[in-house]
C-alpha positions in Angstrom: -22.2 -35.9 47.3 -20.7 -34.6 44.2 -17.7 -36.7 42.6 -14.3 -35.1 43.7 -12.4 -37.3 41.1 -10.0 -35.3 38.8 -12.0 -36.4 35.7 -15.3 -34.8 37.2 -13.8 -31.5 38.4 -12.0 -28.3 37.0 -8.8 -27.2 38.6 -10.7 -24.4 40.1 -13.2 -26.8 41.9 -10.4 -28.9 43.2 -8.7 -25.8 44.8 -12.2 -25.1 46.4 -12.6 -28.6 47.6 -9.0 -28.5 49.3 -9.6 -25.2 50.6 -13.1 -26.1 52.3 -11.8 -29.4 53.6 -9.1 -27.7 55.5 -11.1 -25.2 57.1 -11.5 -26.5 60.5 -12.8 -23.3 62.3 -10.1 -23.3 64.8 -7.1 -22.1 62.9 -3.8 -23.7 62.5 -2.9 -23.6 66.1 -5.2 -26.5 66.8 -4.1 -28.5 63.7 -1.7 -31.6 64.0 -0.8 -31.9 60.3 2.5 -30.1 60.4 3.5 -31.7 63.8 2.6 -35.2 62.5 4.9 -34.6 59.4 2.2 -33.5 56.9 3.8 -30.2 56.3 2.1 -27.7 54.7 -1.7 -28.9 54.0 -2.2 -27.1 50.8 1.4 -28.5 49.5 0.3 -31.7 50.4 -2.8 -31.6 48.2 -1.2 -29.7 45.1 -0.8 -32.7 43.1 -4.5 -33.1 43.3 -5.3 -29.7 42.5 -2.8 -30.0 39.6 -5.0 -33.0 38.3 -1.8 -35.3 38.7 -3.1 -37.7 41.7 -6.4 -38.6 43.1 -7.1 -37.7 46.8 -7.2 -41.4 47.6 -3.6 -41.7 46.3 -2.4 -38.8 48.2 -4.2 -40.2 51.6 -2.6 -43.7 50.9 0.9 -42.3 50.5 0.6 -40.2 53.6 -0.7 -43.0 55.6 2.0 -45.4 54.4 4.7 -43.1 56.1 3.3 -44.2 59.4 2.6 -47.8 58.8 5.8 -49.9 58.6 
């Protein structure tokens, strides 16, 4: 697998990585992200696309909301 780190990707590649990872093939009606407090999935990953936060950091922050 190719690296998805910010330093190894362009903005365009990061947009594609996020877009492809969110394609479940079932449509939004079967996705639980919004109901679980994730909000708009694209907005959640915008800091990665913008080169501000790595995916691991975004995932850790999201998980932290549910671990008290």
